[in-house]
One Martini backbone bead per residue (centre of mass of N, CA, C, O) as a GRO file, in nm:
protein
  340
    1MET     BB    1   9.296   9.990   9.478
    2ILE     BB    2   9.606  10.050   9.400
    3GLU     BB    3   9.751  10.359   9.256
    4VAL     BB    4  10.072  10.419   9.106
    5GLU     BB    5  10.191  10.729   8.937
    6HIS     BB    6  10.475  10.883   8.895
    7LEU     BB    7  10.624  10.890   9.171
    8SER     BB    8  10.761  11.166   9.372
    9LYS     BB    9  11.038  11.250   9.613
   10THR     BB   10  11.170  11.547   9.763
   11TYR     BB   11  11.462  11.673   9.961
   12GLY     BB   12  11.546  11.905   9.800
   13SER     BB   13  11.827  11.742   9.654
   14THR     BB   14  11.678  11.483   9.749
   15THR     BB   15  11.594  11.160   9.626
   16ALA     BB   16  11.375  10.912   9.724
   17ILE     BB   17  11.171  10.911   9.474
   18ARG     BB   18  11.136  10.792   9.115
   19ASP     BB   19  10.895  10.729   8.905
   20ILE     BB   20  10.671  10.543   9.036
   21THR     BB   21  10.503  10.225   8.939
   22PHE     BB   22  10.207  10.073   9.084
   23GLY     BB   23   9.997   9.791   9.208
   24ALA     BB   24   9.680   9.678   9.369
   25GLN     BB   25   9.457   9.440   9.414
   26PRO     BB   26   9.186   9.317   9.529
   27GLY     BB   27   9.294   9.103   9.793
   28GLU     BB   28   9.594   9.163   9.785
   29ILE     BB   29   9.939   9.068   9.837
   30LEU     BB   30  10.201   9.309   9.859
   31GLY     BB   31  10.533   9.309   9.816
   32PHE     BB   32  10.773   9.546   9.964
   33LEU     BB   33  11.098   9.586   9.837
   34GLY     BB   34  11.414   9.689   9.998
   35PRO     BB   35  11.659   9.857  10.088
   36ASN     BB   36  11.798  10.070  10.270
   37GLY     BB   37  11.691  10.377  10.126
   38ALA     BB   38  11.486  10.312   9.875
   39GLY     BB   39  11.161  10.424   9.961
   40LYS     BB   40  10.937  10.274  10.120
   41THR     BB   41  10.844  10.464  10.350
   42THR     BB   42  10.776  10.704  10.175
   43THR     BB   43  10.553  10.565  10.012
   44MET     BB   44  10.371  10.489  10.255
   45ARG     BB   45  10.327  10.780  10.358
   46ILE     BB   46  10.182  10.878  10.109
   47LEU     BB   47   9.947  10.672  10.109
   48ALA     BB   48   9.866  10.762  10.421
   49GLY     BB   49   9.907  11.097  10.436
   50TYR     BB   50  10.186  11.203  10.570
   51LEU     BB   51  10.283  11.273  10.273
   52PRO     BB   52  10.378  11.457  10.011
   53ALA     BB   53  10.410  11.476   9.685
   54SER     BB   54  10.594  11.608   9.419
   55GLU     BB   55  10.496  11.379   9.215
   56GLY     BB   56  10.220  11.256   9.102
   57THR     BB   57  10.008  10.966   9.171
   58ALA     BB   58   9.759  10.844   9.422
   59ARG     BB   59   9.533  10.563   9.477
   60VAL     BB   60   9.256  10.479   9.703
   61ALA     BB   61   8.969  10.351   9.623
   62GLY     BB   62   8.963  10.613   9.409
   63TYR     BB   63   9.139  10.802   9.593
   64ASP     BB   64   9.315  11.080   9.635
   65VAL     BB   65   9.582  11.152   9.849
   66HIS     BB   66   9.552  11.467   9.813
   67SER     BB   67   9.241  11.557   9.752
   68ASP     BB   68   9.141  11.279   9.944
   69SER     BB   69   9.276  11.227  10.228
   70MET     BB   70   9.048  11.147  10.431
   71ALA     BB   71   8.929  10.913  10.265
   72VAL     BB   72   9.187  10.747  10.270
   73ARG     BB   73   9.229  10.720  10.581
   74GLN     BB   74   8.957  10.563  10.624
   75ARG     BB   75   9.082  10.314  10.421
   76ILE     BB   76   9.333  10.289  10.623
   77GLY     BB   77   9.582  10.072  10.755
   78TYR     BB   78   9.866  10.173  10.967
   79LEU     BB   79  10.205  10.043  11.001
   80PRO     BB   80  10.470  10.161  11.113
   81GLU     BB   81  10.786  10.106  11.200
   82SER     BB   82  10.684  10.269  11.455
   83PRO     BB   83  10.464  10.225  11.680
   84PRO     BB   84  10.181  10.427  11.777
   85LEU     BB   85  10.210  10.460  12.118
   86TYR     BB   86  10.066  10.457  12.456
   87PRO     BB   87  10.225  10.350  12.741
   88ASP     BB   88   9.989  10.452  12.969
   89MET     BB   89   9.807  10.249  12.830
   90THR     BB   90   9.599  10.021  12.769
   91VAL     BB   91   9.513   9.816  12.530
   92GLN     BB   92   9.207   9.868  12.538
   93GLY     BB   93   9.215  10.177  12.567
   94PHE     BB   94   9.370  10.235  12.306
   95LEU     BB   95   9.173  10.098  12.104
   96ASN     BB   96   8.930  10.274  12.177
   97PHE     BB   97   9.063  10.539  12.100
   98VAL     BB   98   9.122  10.471  11.805
   99ALA     BB   99   8.832  10.412  11.723
  100LYS     BB  100   8.730  10.698  11.772
  101ILE     BB  101   8.936  10.860  11.577
  102LYS     BB  102   8.834  10.660  11.328
  103GLY     BB  103   8.500  10.652  11.344
  104VAL     BB  104   8.381  10.452  11.529
  105PRO     BB  105   8.110  10.362  11.653
  106ALA     BB  106   8.026  10.342  11.980
  107ASP     BB  107   7.871  10.050  11.956
  108LEU     BB  108   8.157   9.918  11.807
  109ARG     BB  109   8.428   9.951  11.959
  110GLN     BB  110   8.453   9.700  12.140
  111LYS     BB  111   8.419   9.492  11.918
  112ARG     BB  112   8.666   9.580  11.748
  113ALA     BB  113   8.871   9.542  11.975
  114ASP     BB  114   8.821   9.239  12.019
  115ILE     BB  115   8.892   9.148  11.733
  116ALA     BB  116   9.181   9.260  11.726
  117MET     BB  117   9.286   9.104  11.976
  118ASP     BB  118   9.226   8.823  11.869
  119HIS     BB  119   9.400   8.833  11.609
  120CYS     BB  120   9.671   8.932  11.796
  121GLY     BB  121   9.689   8.798  12.084
  122LEU     BB  122   9.551   9.013  12.338
  123ILE     BB  123   9.341   8.925  12.551
  124ASP     BB  124   9.547   8.874  12.805
  125LYS     BB  125   9.644   9.207  12.763
  126ARG     BB  126   9.414   9.427  12.799
  127LYS     BB  127   9.510   9.538  13.109
  128VAL     BB  128   9.784   9.619  13.005
  129LEU     BB  129  10.043   9.809  12.992
  130ILE     BB  130  10.231   9.893  12.727
  131ARG     BB  131  10.511   9.938  12.882
  132LYS     BB  132  10.499   9.617  12.982
  133LEU     BB  133  10.557   9.521  12.712
  134SER     BB  134  10.686   9.364  12.477
  135LYS     BB  135  10.792   9.412  12.164
  136GLY     BB  136  10.606   9.201  12.035
  137TYR     BB  137  10.338   9.308  12.165
  138ARG     BB  138  10.358   9.596  12.054
  139GLN     BB  139  10.333   9.505  11.761
  140ARG     BB  140  10.047   9.391  11.791
  141VAL     BB  141   9.915   9.659  11.864
  142GLY     BB  142   9.984   9.793  11.595
  143ILE     BB  143   9.808   9.603  11.424
  144ALA     BB  144   9.539   9.648  11.570
  145GLN     BB  145   9.516   9.957  11.497
  146ALA     BB  146   9.507   9.903  11.181
  147ILE     BB  147   9.227   9.702  11.198
  148ILE     BB  148   8.986   9.821  11.377
  149HIS     BB  149   8.818   9.964  11.114
  150ASP     BB  150   8.809   9.778  10.869
  151PRO     BB  151   8.995   9.815  10.623
  152PRO     BB  152   9.061   9.771  10.278
  153VAL     BB  153   9.350   9.892  10.358
  154ILE     BB  154   9.685   9.760  10.430
  155ILE     BB  155   9.982   9.896  10.593
  156LEU     BB  156  10.299   9.720  10.637
  157ASP     BB  157  10.590   9.806  10.830
  158GLU     BB  158  10.750   9.571  10.955
  159PRO     BB  159  10.555   9.357  11.139
  160THR     BB  160  10.804   9.142  11.256
  161VAL     BB  161  10.951   9.311  11.441
  162GLY     BB  162  11.067   9.142  11.733
  163LEU     BB  163  10.992   8.852  11.662
  164ASP     BB  164  10.946   8.538  11.701
  165PRO     BB  165  10.897   8.259  11.519
  166ARG     BB  166  10.609   8.209  11.627
  167GLN     BB  167  10.501   8.500  11.586
  168ILE     BB  168  10.555   8.518  11.285
  169ASN     BB  169  10.359   8.295  11.208
  170GLU     BB  170  10.107   8.429  11.326
  171VAL     BB  171  10.120   8.688  11.151
  172ARG     BB  172  10.113   8.548  10.881
  173GLN     BB  173   9.831   8.424  10.923
  174LEU     BB  174   9.687   8.690  10.964
  175ILE     BB  175   9.748   8.816  10.688
  176LYS     BB  176   9.623   8.587  10.517
  177GLY     BB  177   9.334   8.625  10.651
  178LEU     BB  178   9.296   8.927  10.531
  179ALA     BB  179   9.280   8.835  10.271
  180GLY     BB  180   9.034   8.940  10.021
  181SER     BB  181   8.904   9.174  10.220
  182HIS     BB  182   9.204   9.281  10.177
  183THR     BB  183   9.448   9.513  10.100
  184ILE     BB  184   9.809   9.443  10.096
  185ILE     BB  185  10.102   9.604  10.222
  186LEU     BB  186  10.432   9.449  10.248
  187SER     BB  187  10.705   9.516  10.452
  188THR     BB  188  11.020   9.330  10.418
  189HIS     BB  189  11.327   9.124  10.499
  190ILE     BB  190  11.169   8.849  10.490
  191LEU     BB  191  11.173   8.651  10.221
  192PRO     BB  192  11.012   8.392  10.295
  193GLU     BB  193  10.757   8.552  10.372
  194VAL     BB  194  10.690   8.643  10.086
  195SER     BB  195  10.663   8.364   9.950
  196MET     BB  196  10.426   8.271  10.165
  197THR     BB  197  10.228   8.546  10.134
  198CYS     BB  198  10.262   8.668   9.848
  199ASP     BB  199  10.140   8.736   9.526
  200ARG     BB  200  10.323   8.994   9.498
  201VAL     BB  201  10.617   9.189   9.376
  202THR     BB  202  10.793   9.489   9.477
  203ILE     BB  203  11.099   9.635   9.366
  204ILE     BB  204  11.319   9.868   9.531
  205ASN     BB  205  11.585  10.098   9.403
  206ARG     BB  206  11.689  10.400   9.455
  207GLY     BB  207  11.375  10.504   9.401
  208GLN     BB  208  11.317  10.248   9.206
  209VAL     BB  209  11.150  10.040   9.005
  210VAL     BB  210  11.270   9.699   8.908
  211ALA     BB  211  11.013   9.510   9.000
  212THR     BB  212  10.705   9.322   8.891
  213ASP     BB  213  10.580   9.018   9.043
  214THR     BB  214  10.588   8.711   9.093
  215PRO     BB  215  10.795   8.510   9.258
  216ASP     BB  216  10.823   8.294   9.033
  217ASN     BB  217  10.878   8.489   8.793
  218LEU     BB  218  11.131   8.622   8.907
  219THR     BB  219  11.309   8.367   8.923
  220THR     BB  220  11.291   8.298   8.622
  221ARG     BB  221  11.405   8.566   8.509
  222LEU     BB  222  11.682   8.547   8.642
  223SER     BB  223  11.785   8.273   8.531
  224GLY     BB  224  11.690   8.238   8.212
  225GLU     BB  225  11.614   7.937   8.306
  226SER     BB  226  11.592   7.588   8.298
  227ALA     BB  227  11.670   7.341   8.558
  228TYR     BB  228  11.828   7.011   8.592
  229GLU     BB  229  11.881   6.741   8.815
  230LEU     BB  230  12.045   6.414   8.766
  231GLU     BB  231  12.024   6.054   8.821
  232ILE     BB  232  12.208   5.786   8.676
  233LYS     BB  233  12.216   5.453   8.519
  234GLY     BB  234  12.481   5.414   8.289
  235ASP     BB  235  12.512   5.551   7.978
  236VAL     BB  236  12.623   5.871   7.967
  237ASP     BB  237  12.669   5.936   7.669
  238ARG     BB  238  12.386   5.861   7.575
  239ALA     BB  239  12.232   6.052   7.761
  240GLN     BB  240  12.349   6.315   7.647
  241ARG     BB  241  12.248   6.281   7.357
  242LEU     BB  242  11.945   6.269   7.422
  243LEU     BB  243  11.924   6.546   7.573
  244ARG     BB  244  12.031   6.733   7.335
  245GLU     BB  245  11.770   6.662   7.148
  246LEU     BB  246  11.607   6.832   7.317
  247SER     BB  247  11.335   7.052   7.345
  248PRO     BB  248  11.520   7.339   7.479
  249VAL     BB  249  11.808   7.240   7.501
  250ARG     BB  250  12.138   7.383   7.577
  251GLN     BB  251  12.263   7.203   7.826
  252VAL     BB  252  12.503   6.937   7.919
  253THR     BB  253  12.624   6.837   8.247
  254LEU     BB  254  12.887   6.686   8.410
  255LEU     BB  255  12.917   6.592   8.725
  256GLY     BB  256  13.016   6.496   9.004
  257LEU     BB  257  13.110   6.164   9.168
  258GLU     BB  258  13.058   6.204   9.450
  259HIS     BB  259  12.891   5.963   9.635
  260LEU     BB  260  12.853   5.748   9.410
  261PRO     BB  261  12.765   5.489   9.273
  262GLU     BB  262  12.818   5.256   9.062
  263TYR     BB  263  12.729   5.384   8.743
  264HIS     BB  264  12.680   5.664   8.840
  265HIS     BB  265  12.522   5.984   8.738
  266ARG     BB  266  12.553   6.345   8.716
  267LEU     BB  267  12.324   6.592   8.583
  268ARG     BB  268  12.289   6.899   8.385
  269VAL     BB  269  11.991   7.067   8.264
  270SER     BB  270  11.951   7.328   8.024
  271ALA     BB  271  11.708   7.593   7.946
  272GLU     BB  272  11.514   7.859   7.826
  273ALA     BB  273  11.267   7.663   7.886
  274ASP     BB  274  11.051   7.438   7.994
  275ARG     BB  275  10.806   7.287   7.851
  276GLY     BB  276  10.814   6.996   7.995
  277LEU     BB  277  11.110   6.891   8.057
  278GLY     BB  278  11.091   6.678   8.280
  279GLY     BB  279  10.919   6.471   8.126
  280ALA     BB  280  11.114   6.442   7.881
  281ILE     BB  281  11.352   6.329   8.033
  282ALA     BB  282  11.222   6.078   8.152
  283ALA     BB  283  11.122   5.950   7.887
  284ALA     BB  284  11.396   5.926   7.735
  285LEU     BB  285  11.542   5.743   7.943
  286VAL     BB  286  11.338   5.512   7.982
  287ASN     BB  287  11.309   5.436   7.672
  288ALA     BB  288  11.636   5.372   7.671
  289GLY     BB  289  11.696   5.201   7.951
  290LEU     BB  290  11.747   5.407   8.171
  291GLU     BB  291  11.824   5.487   8.498
  292LEU     BB  292  11.615   5.684   8.711
  293HIS     BB  293  11.683   5.823   9.039
  294GLU     BB  294  11.684   6.146   8.975
  295LEU     BB  295  11.467   6.454   8.972
  296ARG     BB  296  11.560   6.810   8.979
  297ARG     BB  297  11.469   7.127   9.020
  298GLN     BB  298  11.623   7.438   8.936
  299GLN     BB  299  11.612   7.754   9.130
  300ALA     BB  300  11.583   8.056   9.198
  301THR     BB  301  11.566   8.281   9.450
  302LEU     BB  302  11.446   8.559   9.602
  303GLU     BB  303  11.721   8.641   9.707
  304ASP     BB  304  11.860   8.648   9.433
  305VAL     BB  305  11.682   8.866   9.314
  306PHE     BB  306  11.731   9.089   9.520
  307LEU     BB  307  12.040   9.108   9.491
  308ASN     BB  308  12.048   9.158   9.184
  309LEU     BB  309  11.857   9.427   9.186
  310THR     BB  310  12.016   9.585   9.449
  311THR     BB  311  12.334   9.584   9.309
  312THR     BB  312  12.233   9.785   9.096
  313GLU     BB  313  12.213  10.036   8.887
  314PRO     BB  314  12.038  10.259   8.763
  315ALA     BB  315  11.988  10.361   8.446
  316THR     BB  316  11.903  10.660   8.545
  317GLY     BB  317  12.013  10.909   8.713
  318PRO     BB  318  12.045  11.042   9.006
  319THR     BB  319  12.165  10.960   9.338
  320ALA     BB  320  12.125  10.885   9.665
  321PRO     BB  321  12.266  10.806   9.936
  322PRO     BB  322  12.173  10.614  10.198
  323GLU     BB  323  12.261  10.826  10.422
  324ALA     BB  324  12.059  11.050  10.345
  325PHE     BB  325  11.803  10.907  10.458
  326ALA     BB  326  11.899  10.875  10.757
  327GLU     BB  327  11.896  11.207  10.798
  328LEU     BB  328  11.611  11.225  10.801
  329PRO     BB  329  11.347  11.337  10.948
  330THR     BB  330  11.119  11.250  11.177
  331ILE     BB  331  10.769  11.218  11.154
  332GLU     BB  332  10.556  11.340  11.402
  333PRO     BB  333  10.261  11.314  11.529
  334ALA     BB  334  10.015  11.441  11.679
  335PRO     BB  335   9.839  11.319  11.941
  336ASP     BB  336   9.541  11.395  11.799
  337GLU     BB  337   9.660  11.245  11.499
  338SER     BB  338   9.803  10.959  11.502
  339GLU     BB  339   9.517  10.790  11.384
  340ALA     BB  340   9.352  10.961  11.161
   0.00000   0.00000   0.00000
């Protein structure tokens, strides 16, 4: 559904993104992560037709974003970092206006506006001027305008900015409900949200893609091993000998004894791969007559992955400092093209 191949964008001597390649399958939610200045917004603007690429290609639903720009825009719902709203219009009036300029047939505009308001929790705000809404509600209006024409692809740049925890949960459920019938690219800095919402994750750092995989696979790759912590009662030396004989166990470590009952011991077992290691540990100890009181798998978090991958330098090529991106001018669409 979304194919990005060797995409680059330069502003004069400054490189915003360099030779990035990734994709999203139909119905998938792809998390697009990176620190400030990494190139996320530039990539999304290129996909949405707001910016031309310097090199490479990008296709949405089979259409090239450069040569078939209008066809791509018709098939994308885009929520930029700052929602493009008209503050002196009511919520309903604005959504009807957006539906018109996005080509929704006249007899379907009100229906699509009602569906978008219902999805985004805006029914009771339909007659309210947008300038009177809180930041959280304005963000909801931004999401509503992105989905009003029922596009197959939805690009959301920080959709939960300014929302309270309850609203974040509501938006998360909305996004998950859109998956399947829509392909979604979601940019966010809330890493637990990615773990709970996204099928796959692409991480970009200093304009280059540094990883693409499922959240679980990324955490496994970072740790480079599978690890378990366990609490036993009995002969700890014997337990360590038994555990070291298991394949593919690499190391067995005796941990601190603080706050443990008498004759209890805590161990950490690490291996190069899991391959049913938890079950093997339990079976070996129980068959040897040792009491197993706790067995818990230890794994790196997505936050660990993100920090590990975005605090290292790219393999090759010059990079622009983060402040260079902050100084780039913001491109504002003309009023009559803001949602075209």
